[in-house]
N, CA, C, O and the ligand as a Tripos MOL2 file, in Angstrom:
@<TRIPOS>MOLECULE
protein
  241   239    61     0     0
PROTEIN
NO_CHARGES

@<TRIPOS>ATOM
      1 N         103.7690  137.5850   78.4250 N.3       1 MET1
      2 CA        104.1110  136.1880   78.6640 C.3       1 MET1
      3 C         105.0820  135.7230   77.5600 C.2       1 MET1
      4 O         104.9040  136.0580   76.3890 O.2       1 MET1
      5 N         106.1060  134.9490   77.9470 N.am      2 SER2
      6 CA        107.0780  134.5040   76.9590 C.3       2 SER2
      7 C         106.5660  133.2550   76.2320 C.2       2 SER2
      8 O         105.8230  132.4380   76.7760 O.2       2 SER2
      9 N         106.9930  133.1580   75.0100 N.am      3 VAL3
     10 CA        106.5710  132.0540   74.1500 C.3       3 VAL3
     11 C         107.7970  131.3160   73.6380 C.2       3 VAL3
     12 O         108.7620  131.9850   73.2700 O.2       3 VAL3
     13 N         107.8350  129.9960   73.5850 N.am      4 PRO4
     14 CA        109.0150  129.2850   73.0930 C.3       4 PRO4
     15 C         109.3700  129.6800   71.6630 C.2       4 PRO4
     16 O         108.4880  129.7750   70.8100 O.2       4 PRO4
     17 N         110.6070  129.9020   71.4060 N.am      5 LYS5
     18 CA        111.0690  130.2970   70.0390 C.3       5 LYS5
     19 C         111.0290  129.1530   69.0640 C.2       5 LYS5
     20 O         110.6660  129.3140   67.8990 O.2       5 LYS5
     21 N         111.4230  127.9490   69.5770 N.am      6 ARG6
     22 CA        111.5000  126.8080   68.7260 C.3       6 ARG6
     23 C         110.6290  125.6710   69.3260 C.2       6 ARG6
     24 O         110.5210  125.5200   70.5430 O.2       6 ARG6
     25 N         110.0500  124.9270   68.4690 N.am      7 ARG7
     26 CA        109.3000  123.7390   68.8880 C.3       7 ARG7
     27 C         110.2930  122.6930   69.3890 C.2       7 ARG7
     28 O         111.3120  122.4310   68.7490 O.2       7 ARG7
     29 N         109.9790  122.0940   70.5550 N.am      8 GLN8
     30 CA        110.8560  121.0520   71.0800 C.3       8 GLN8
     31 C         110.6510  119.7730   70.3000 C.2       8 GLN8
     32 O         109.5260  119.3860   69.9830 O.2       8 GLN8
     33 N         111.7730  119.1190   69.9950 N.am      9 THR9
     34 CA        111.6510  117.8680   69.2420 C.3       9 THR9
     35 C         111.0480  116.7530   70.1160 C.2       9 THR9
     36 O         111.0940  116.8270   71.3440 O.2       9 THR9
     37 N         110.5000  115.7500   69.4890 N.am     10 SER10
     38 CA        109.8530  114.6780   70.2210 C.3      10 SER10
     39 C         110.8020  113.9060   71.0720 C.2      10 SER10
     40 O         110.4180  113.3790   72.1160 O.2      10 SER10
     41 N         112.0890  113.8230   70.6310 N.am     11 SER11
     42 CA        113.0870  113.0960   71.4190 C.3      11 SER11
     43 C         113.3940  113.8870   72.7000 C.2      11 SER11
     44 O         113.5190  113.3030   73.7760 O.2      11 SER11
     45 N         113.5130  115.1990   72.5820 N.am     12 ARG12
     46 CA        113.7420  116.0080   73.7750 C.3      12 ARG12
     47 C         112.6030  115.9860   74.7470 C.2      12 ARG12
     48 O         112.8050  115.9290   75.9600 O.2      12 ARG12
     49 N         111.3880  116.0320   74.2090 N.am     13 ARG13
     50 CA        110.1880  115.9830   75.0190 C.3      13 ARG13
     51 C         110.1010  114.6620   75.7580 C.2      13 ARG13
     52 O         109.8140  114.6320   76.9550 O.2      13 ARG13
     53 N         110.3520  113.5540   75.0400 N.am     14 ASP14
     54 CA        110.2360  112.2100   75.6710 C.3      14 ASP14
     55 C         111.3370  112.0060   76.6990 C.2      14 ASP14
     56 O         111.1300  111.3700   77.7320 O.2      14 ASP14
     57 N         112.5150  112.5560   76.4000 N.am     15 ARG15
     58 CA        113.6310  112.4510   77.3570 C.3      15 ARG15
     59 C         113.2350  113.1060   78.6810 C.2      15 ARG15
     60 O         113.5200  112.5760   79.7550 O.2      15 ARG15
     61 N         112.5710  114.2730   78.5920 N.am     16 ARG16
     62 CA        112.1600  114.9950   79.8130 C.3      16 ARG16
     63 C         111.0650  114.1770   80.5410 C.2      16 ARG16
     64 O         111.1210  114.0310   81.7630 O.2      16 ARG16
     65 N         110.0910  113.6550   79.8140 N.am     17 ARG17
     66 CA        108.9730  112.9360   80.4300 C.3      17 ARG17
     67 C         109.3680  111.5930   81.0060 C.2      17 ARG17
     68 O         108.6850  111.0580   81.8800 O.2      17 ARG17
     69 N         110.4560  111.0540   80.5240 N.am     18 LYS18
     70 CA        110.9190  109.7350   80.9690 C.3      18 LYS18
     71 C         111.1540  109.7310   82.4470 C.2      18 LYS18
     72 O         110.9430  108.7080   83.0980 O.2      18 LYS18
     73 N         111.5930  110.8600   83.0150 N.am     19 HIS19
     74 CA        111.9760  110.8800   84.4600 C.3      19 HIS19
     75 C         110.7310  110.8420   85.3540 C.2      19 HIS19
     76 O         110.8450  110.5740   86.5500 O.2      19 HIS19
     77 N         109.5350  111.1100   84.7860 N.am     20 ASN20
     78 CA        108.3090  111.0500   85.6040 C.3      20 ASN20
     79 C         107.7270  109.6540   85.6640 C.2      20 ASN20
     80 O         106.7870  109.3910   86.4140 O.2      20 ASN20
     81 N         108.3030  108.7460   84.8540 N.am     21 ASP21
     82 CA        107.7530  107.3810   84.7730 C.3      21 ASP21
     83 C         108.3130  106.5120   85.8820 C.2      21 ASP21
     84 O         109.4690  106.0950   85.8100 O.2      21 ASP21
     85 N         107.5220  106.2300   86.9070 N.am     22 VAL22
     86 CA        108.0120  105.4770   88.0740 C.3      22 VAL22
     87 C         108.3560  104.0460   87.6690 C.2      22 VAL22
     88 O         109.2120  103.4230   88.2970 O.2      22 VAL22
     89 N         107.7200  103.5240   86.6560 N.am     23 LEU23
     90 CA        107.9620  102.1140   86.2680 C.3      23 LEU23
     91 C         109.2730  101.9460   85.5400 C.2      23 LEU23
     92 O         109.7420  100.8230   85.3550 O.2      23 LEU23
     93 N         109.8770  103.0550   85.1200 N.am     24 SER24
     94 CA        111.1630  102.9470   84.4490 C.3      24 SER24
     95 C         112.3110  102.7940   85.4040 C.2      24 SER24
     96 O         113.4500  102.5620   84.9990 O.2      24 SER24
     97 N         111.9930  102.9320   86.7350 N.am     25 PHE25
     98 CA        113.0550  102.7640   87.7270 C.3      25 PHE25
     99 C         113.5850  101.3570   87.7060 C.2      25 PHE25
    100 O         112.8030  100.4110   87.8020 O.2      25 PHE25
    101 N         114.8790  101.1810   87.5830 N.am     26 SER26
    102 CA        115.4300   99.8710   87.5880 C.3      26 SER26
    103 C         115.7960   99.4300   88.9920 C.2      26 SER26
    104 O         116.0620   98.2510   89.2280 O.2      26 SER26
    105 N         115.8120  100.3740   89.9280 N.am     27 HIS27
    106 CA        116.2570  100.0570   91.2570 C.3      27 HIS27
    107 C         115.1230   99.3730   92.0520 C.2      27 HIS27
    108 O         114.0530   99.9510   92.2410 O.2      27 HIS27
    109 N         115.3710   98.1710   92.4980 N.am     28 THR28
    110 CA        114.3670   97.4160   93.2760 C.3      28 THR28
    111 C         115.0030   96.8250   94.5270 C.2      28 THR28
    112 O         116.2250   96.7090   94.6130 O.2      28 THR28
    113 N         114.1690   96.4490   95.5000 N.am     29 VAL29
    114 CA        114.6460   95.7770   96.6730 C.3      29 VAL29
    115 C         113.9430   94.4060   96.7500 C.2      29 VAL29
    116 O         112.8770   94.1950   96.1700 O.2      29 VAL29
    117 N         114.5920   93.4790   97.4970 N.am     30 LYS30
    118 CA        113.9970   92.1510   97.6520 C.3      30 LYS30
    119 C         113.0040   92.1470   98.8040 C.2      30 LYS30
    120 O         113.2970   92.6460   99.8900 O.2      30 LYS30
    121 N         111.8280   91.5820   98.5590 N.am     31 CYS31
    122 CA        110.8250   91.4820   99.6200 C.3      31 CYS31
    123 C         111.3290   90.5470  100.7340 C.2      31 CYS31
    124 O         111.8510   89.4650  100.4660 O.2      31 CYS31
    125 N         111.1620   90.9860  101.9670 N.am     32 SER32
    126 CA        111.6450   90.1640  103.0840 C.3      32 SER32
    127 C         110.7850   88.9410  103.3320 C.2      32 SER32
    128 O         111.2370   87.9900  103.9700 O.2      32 SER32
    129 N         109.5440   88.9440  102.8380 N.am     33 ARG33
    130 CA        108.6570   87.8200  103.0640 C.3      33 ARG33
    131 C         108.6710   86.7870  101.9400 C.2      33 ARG33
    132 O         108.9040   85.6020  102.1810 O.2      33 ARG33
    133 N         108.4190   87.2420  100.7070 N.am     34 CYS34
    134 CA        108.3440   86.2890   99.5900 C.3      34 CYS34
    135 C         109.5730   86.3240   98.6980 C.2      34 CYS34
    136 O         109.7480   85.4220   97.8780 O.2      34 CYS34
    137 N         110.4360   87.3360   98.8250 N.am     35 GLY35
    138 CA        111.6820   87.3880   98.0940 C.3      35 GLY35
    139 C         111.5820   87.9270   96.6730 C.2      35 GLY35
    140 O         112.5570   87.8790   95.9230 O.2      35 GLY35
    141 N         110.3930   88.4500   96.2880 N.am     36 SER36
    142 CA        110.2450   88.9750   94.9480 C.3      36 SER36
    143 C         110.7650   90.4130   94.8870 C.2      36 SER36
    144 O         110.9230   91.0570   95.9240 O.2      36 SER36
    145 N         111.0270   90.9120   93.7000 N.am     37 GLN37
    146 CA        111.5310   92.2360   93.5190 C.3      37 GLN37
    147 C         110.3990   93.2210   93.6780 C.2      37 GLN37
    148 O         109.3320   93.0520   93.0880 O.2      37 GLN37
    149 N         110.6380   94.3000   94.5140 N.am     38 ALA38
    150 CA        109.6420   95.3100   94.7090 C.3      38 ALA38
    151 C         110.3050   96.6720   94.7660 C.2      38 ALA38
    152 O         111.5050   96.7620   95.0270 O.2      38 ALA38
    153 N         109.5380   97.7510   94.5250 N.am     39 LEU39
    154 CA        110.0790   99.0600   94.5950 C.3      39 LEU39
    155 C         110.4030   99.4200   96.0730 C.2      39 LEU39
    156 O         109.6680   99.0180   96.9740 O.2      39 LEU39
    157 N         111.4710  100.1560   96.3130 N.am     40 PRO40
    158 CA        111.8160  100.5370   97.6760 C.3      40 PRO40
    159 C         110.7590  101.4850   98.2500 C.2      40 PRO40
    160 O         110.2120  102.3180   97.5270 O.2      40 PRO40
    161 N         110.4790  101.3610   99.5290 N.am     41 HIS41
    162 CA        109.5270  102.1790  100.2840 C.3      41 HIS41
    163 C         108.1150  102.0330   99.7080 C.2      41 HIS41
    164 O         107.3110  102.9630   99.7750 O.2      41 HIS41
    165 N         107.8190  100.8450   99.1360 N.am     42 ARG42
    166 CA        106.4840  100.5160   98.6430 C.3      42 ARG42
    167 C         106.1280   99.1420   99.1840 C.2      42 ARG42
    168 O         107.0060   98.3350   99.4880 O.2      42 ARG42
    169 N         104.8250   98.8810   99.3020 N.am     43 ALA43
    170 CA        104.3890   97.5140   99.6730 C.3      43 ALA43
    171 C         104.6790   96.5670   98.5090 C.2      43 ALA43
    172 O         104.6180   96.9380   97.3370 O.2      43 ALA43
    173 N         105.0010   95.3090   98.8930 N.am     44 CYS44
    174 CA        105.3250   94.3110   97.9100 C.3      44 CYS44
    175 C         104.1360   94.0440   96.9720 C.2      44 CYS44
    176 O         103.0210   93.8570   97.4590 O.2      44 CYS44
    177 N         104.3340   94.0210   95.6520 N.am     45 PRO45
    178 CA        103.2220   93.7930   94.7330 C.3      45 PRO45
    179 C         102.6760   92.3640   94.8050 C.2      45 PRO45
    180 O         101.5360   92.1160   94.4130 O.2      45 PRO45
    181 N         103.4650   91.4480   95.2920 N.am     46 ASP46
    182 CA        103.0560   90.0370   95.3050 C.3      46 ASP46
    183 C         102.3040   89.6840   96.5870 C.2      46 ASP46
    184 O         101.1980   89.1480   96.5230 O.2      46 ASP46
    185 N         102.9130   89.9890   97.7950 N.am     47 CYS47
    186 CA        102.3120   89.5490   99.0130 C.3      47 CYS47
    187 C         101.6810   90.7360   99.8090 C.2      47 CYS47
    188 O         100.9690   90.5160  100.7890 O.2      47 CYS47
    189 N         101.9510   91.9670   99.3790 N.am     48 GLY48
    190 CA        101.3040   93.1390   99.9830 C.3      48 GLY48
    191 C         101.8170   93.4680  101.3980 C.2      48 GLY48
    192 O         101.0790   94.0210  102.2140 O.2      48 GLY48
    193 N         103.0660   93.1300  101.6790 N.am     49 THR49
    194 CA        103.5870   93.4620  102.9890 C.3      49 THR49
    195 C         104.6270   94.6000  102.8680 C.2      49 THR49
    196 O         105.2710   94.7870  101.8360 O.2      49 THR49
    197 N         104.7470   95.3190  103.9410 N.am     50 TYR50
    198 CA        105.7890   96.3570  104.0180 C.3      50 TYR50
    199 C         106.2810   96.3720  105.4760 C.2      50 TYR50
    200 O         105.4900   96.4470  106.4160 O.2      50 TYR50
    201 N         107.6280   96.2970  105.6330 N.am     51 LYS51
    202 CA        108.3000   96.2110  106.9350 C.3      51 LYS51
    203 C         107.7290   95.0820  107.7590 C.2      51 LYS51
    204 O         107.5370   95.2360  108.9650 O.2      51 LYS51
    205 N         107.4480   93.9270  107.1230 N.am     52 GLY52
    206 CA        106.9910   92.7410  107.8400 C.3      52 GLY52
    207 C         105.5410   92.7840  108.2470 C.2      52 GLY52
    208 O         105.0840   91.8910  108.9600 O.2      52 GLY52
    209 N         104.7960   93.7920  107.8200 N.am     53 LYS53
    210 CA        103.3770   93.8560  108.1660 C.3      53 LYS53
    211 C         102.5140   93.8310  106.9140 C.2      53 LYS53
    212 O         102.8840   94.3910  105.8820 O.2      53 LYS53
    213 N         101.3510   93.1710  107.0140 N.am     54 GLN54
    214 CA        100.4270   93.0990  105.9180 C.3      54 GLN54
    215 C          99.7010   94.4160  105.8030 C.2      54 GLN54
    216 O          98.9470   94.7990  106.6980 O.2      54 GLN54
    217 N          99.9300   95.1280  104.6770 N.am     55 VAL55
    218 CA         99.3280   96.4490  104.5250 C.3      55 VAL55
    219 C          98.3430   96.4680  103.3800 C.2      55 VAL55
    220 O          97.4400   97.3050  103.3750 O.2      55 VAL55
    221 N          98.4740   95.5910  102.4190 N.am     56 VAL56
    222 CA         97.5240   95.4970  101.2660 C.3      56 VAL56
    223 C          97.0760   94.0560  101.2150 C.2      56 VAL56
    224 O          97.8460   93.1360  101.4900 O.2      56 VAL56
    225 N          95.7840   93.8700  100.8490 N.am     57 SER57
    226 CA         95.2910   92.4700  100.7350 C.3      57 SER57
    227 C          96.0400   91.7290   99.6550 C.2      57 SER57
    228 O          96.3510   92.2890   98.6040 O.2      57 SER57
    229 N          96.3290   90.4630   99.9180 N.am     58 GLU58
    230 CA         97.1600   89.6640   99.0480 C.3      58 GLU58
    231 C          96.5230   89.4110   97.7000 C.2      58 GLU58
    232 O          95.3100   89.2180   97.6120 O.2      58 GLU58
    233 N          97.3310   89.4110   96.6390 N.am     59 LYS59
    234 CA         96.8510   89.1830   95.2900 C.3      59 LYS59
    235 C          96.5140   87.7090   95.1050 C.2      59 LYS59
    236 O          97.2250   86.8360   95.6010 O.2      59 LYS59
    237 N          95.4290   87.4360   94.3910 N.am     60 LYS60
    238 CA         95.0120   86.0140   94.2000 C.3      60 LYS60
    239 C          95.6360   85.4540   92.9190 C.2      60 LYS60
    240 O          95.4140   84.2920   92.5810 O.2      60 LYS60
    241 ZN        106.4480   89.9300   99.0730 Zn       61 ZN61
@<TRIPOS>BOND
     1     1     2 1
     2     2     3 1
     3     3     4 2
     4     3     5 am
     5     5     6 1
     6     6     7 1
     7     7     8 2
     8     7     9 am
     9     9    10 1
    10    10    11 1
    11    11    12 2
    12    11    13 am
    13    13    14 1
    14    14    15 1
    15    15    16 2
    16    15    17 am
    17    17    18 1
    18    18    19 1
    19    19    20 2
    20    19    21 am
    21    21    22 1
    22    22    23 1
    23    23    24 2
    24    23    25 am
    25    25    26 1
    26    26    27 1
    27    27    28 2
    28    27    29 am
    29    29    30 1
    30    30    31 1
    31    31    32 2
    32    31    33 am
    33    33    34 1
    34    34    35 1
    35    35    36 2
    36    35    37 am
    37    37    38 1
    38    38    39 1
    39    39    40 2
    40    39    41 am
    41    41    42 1
    42    42    43 1
    43    43    44 2
    44    43    45 am
    45    45    46 1
    46    46    47 1
    47    47    48 2
    48    47    49 am
    49    49    50 1
    50    50    51 1
    51    51    52 2
    52    51    53 am
    53    53    54 1
    54    54    55 1
    55    55    56 2
    56    55    57 am
    57    57    58 1
    58    58    59 1
    59    59    60 2
    60    59    61 am
    61    61    62 1
    62    62    63 1
    63    63    64 2
    64    63    65 am
    65    65    66 1
    66    66    67 1
    67    67    68 2
    68    67    69 am
    69    69    70 1
    70    70    71 1
    71    71    72 2
    72    71    73 am
    73    73    74 1
    74    74    75 1
    75    75    76 2
    76    75    77 am
    77    77    78 1
    78    78    79 1
    79    79    80 2
    80    79    81 am
    81    81    82 1
    82    82    83 1
    83    83    84 2
    84    83    85 am
    85    85    86 1
    86    86    87 1
    87    87    88 2
    88    87    89 am
    89    89    90 1
    90    90    91 1
    91    91    92 2
    92    91    93 am
    93    93    94 1
    94    94    95 1
    95    95    96 2
    96    95    97 am
    97    97    98 1
    98    98    99 1
    99    99   100 2
   100    99   101 am
   101   101   102 1
   102   102   103 1
   103   103   104 2
   104   103   105 am
   105   105   106 1
   106   106   107 1
   107   107   108 2
   108   107   109 am
   109   109   110 1
   110   110   111 1
   111   111   112 2
   112   111   113 am
   113   113   114 1
   114   114   115 1
   115   115   116 2
   116   115   117 am
   117   117   118 1
   118   118   119 1
   119   119   120 2
   120   119   121 am
   121   121   122 1
   122   122   123 1
   123   123   124 2
   124   123   125 am
   125   125   126 1
   126   126   127 1
   127   127   128 2
   128   127   129 am
   129   129   130 1
   130   130   131 1
   131   131   132 2
   132   131   133 am
   133   133   134 1
   134   134   135 1
   135   135   136 2
   136   135   137 am
   137   137   138 1
   138   138   139 1
   139   139   140 2
   140   139   141 am
   141   141   142 1
   142   142   143 1
   143   143   144 2
   144   143   145 am
   145   145   146 1
   146   146   147 1
   147   147   148 2
   148   147   149 am
   149   149   150 1
   150   150   151 1
   151   151   152 2
   152   151   153 am
   153   153   154 1
   154   154   155 1
   155   155   156 2
   156   155   157 am
   157   157   158 1
   158   158   159 1
   159   159   160 2
   160   159   161 am
   161   161   162 1
   162   162   163 1
   163   163   164 2
   164   163   165 am
   165   165   166 1
   166   166   167 1
   167   167   168 2
   168   167   169 am
   169   169   170 1
   170   170   171 1
   171   171   172 2
   172   171   173 am
   173   173   174 1
   174   174   175 1
   175   175   176 2
   176   175   177 am
   177   177   178 1
   178   178   179 1
   179   179   180 2
   180   179   181 am
   181   181   182 1
   182   182   183 1
   183   183   184 2
   184   183   185 am
   185   185   186 1
   186   186   187 1
   187   187   188 2
   188   187   189 am
   189   189   190 1
   190   190   191 1
   191   191   192 2
   192   191   193 am
   193   193   194 1
   194   194   195 1
   195   195   196 2
   196   195   197 am
   197   197   198 1
   198   198   199 1
   199   199   200 2
   200   199   201 am
   201   201   202 1
   202   202   203 1
   203   203   204 2
   204   203   205 am
   205   205   206 1
   206   206   207 1
   207   207   208 2
   208   207   209 am
   209   209   210 1
   210   210   211 1
   211   211   212 2
   212   211   213 am
   213   213   214 1
   214   214   215 1
   215   215   216 2
   216   215   217 am
   217   217   218 1
   218   218   219 1
   219   219   220 2
   220   219   221 am
   221   221   222 1
   222   222   223 1
   223   223   224 2
   224   223   225 am
   225   225   226 1
   226   226   227 1
   227   227   228 2
   228   227   229 am
   229   229   230 1
   230   230   231 1
   231   231   232 2
   232   231   233 am
   233   233   234 1
   234   234   235 1
   235   235   236 2
   236   235   237 am
   237   237   238 1
   238   238   239 1
   239   239   240 2
@<TRIPOS>SUBSTRUCTURE
     1 MET1         2 RESIDUE 1 A MET
     2 SER2         6 RESIDUE 1 A SER
     3 VAL3        10 RESIDUE 1 A VAL
     4 PRO4        14 RESIDUE 1 A PRO
     5 LYS5        18 RESIDUE 1 A LYS
     6 ARG6        22 RESIDUE 1 A ARG
     7 ARG7        26 RESIDUE 1 A ARG
     8 GLN8        30 RESIDUE 1 A GLN
     9 THR9        34 RESIDUE 1 A THR
    10 SER10       38 RESIDUE 1 A SER
    11 SER11       42 RESIDUE 1 A SER
    12 ARG12       46 RESIDUE 1 A ARG
    13 ARG13       50 RESIDUE 1 A ARG
    14 ASP14       54 RESIDUE 1 A ASP
    15 ARG15       58 RESIDUE 1 A ARG
    16 ARG16       62 RESIDUE 1 A ARG
    17 ARG17       66 RESIDUE 1 A ARG
    18 LYS18       70 RESIDUE 1 A LYS
    19 HIS19       74 RESIDUE 1 A HIS
    20 ASN20       78 RESIDUE 1 A ASN
    21 ASP21       82 RESIDUE 1 A ASP
    22 VAL22       86 RESIDUE 1 A VAL
    23 LEU23       90 RESIDUE 1 A LEU
    24 SER24       94 RESIDUE 1 A SER
    25 PHE25       98 RESIDUE 1 A PHE
    26 SER26      102 RESIDUE 1 A SER
    27 HIS27      106 RESIDUE 1 A HIS
    28 THR28      110 RESIDUE 1 A THR
    29 VAL29      114 RESIDUE 1 A VAL
    30 LYS30      118 RESIDUE 1 A LYS
    31 CYS31      122 RESIDUE 1 A CYS
    32 SER32      126 RESIDUE 1 A SER
    33 ARG33      130 RESIDUE 1 A ARG
    34 CYS34      134 RESIDUE 1 A CYS
    35 GLY35      138 RESIDUE 1 A GLY
    36 SER36      142 RESIDUE 1 A SER
    37 GLN37      146 RESIDUE 1 A GLN
    38 ALA38      150 RESIDUE 1 A ALA
    39 LEU39      154 RESIDUE 1 A LEU
    40 PRO40      158 RESIDUE 1 A PRO
    41 HIS41      162 RESIDUE 1 A HIS
    42 ARG42      166 RESIDUE 1 A ARG
    43 ALA43      170 RESIDUE 1 A ALA
    44 CYS44      174 RESIDUE 1 A CYS
    45 PRO45      178 RESIDUE 1 A PRO
    46 ASP46      182 RESIDUE 1 A ASP
    47 CYS47      186 RESIDUE 1 A CYS
    48 GLY48      190 RESIDUE 1 A GLY
    49 THR49      194 RESIDUE 1 A THR
    50 TYR50      198 RESIDUE 1 A TYR
    51 LYS51      202 RESIDUE 1 A LYS
    52 GLY52      206 RESIDUE 1 A GLY
    53 LYS53      210 RESIDUE 1 A LYS
    54 GLN54      214 RESIDUE 1 A GLN
    55 VAL55      218 RESIDUE 1 A VAL
    56 VAL56      222 RESIDUE 1 A VAL
    57 SER57      226 RESIDUE 1 A SER
    58 GLU58      230 RESIDUE 1 A GLU
    59 LYS59      234 RESIDUE 1 A LYS
    60 LYS60      238 RESIDUE 1 A LYS
    61 ZN61       241 GROUP 0 **** ****
């Protein structure tokens, strides 16, 4: 089994892990019901609708 020759620096490690963080995505779409910013292809975090249908119970 191969072993890394050099230890990876923390900046290189964090740069690689950054891409797995879904919350770092800056791209959002506007909710068609309440108009708040939500991630594309996800239910709206405020009103819980997706494609005009209630899919998650509304936040209080
Ligand atoms: Zn909404």
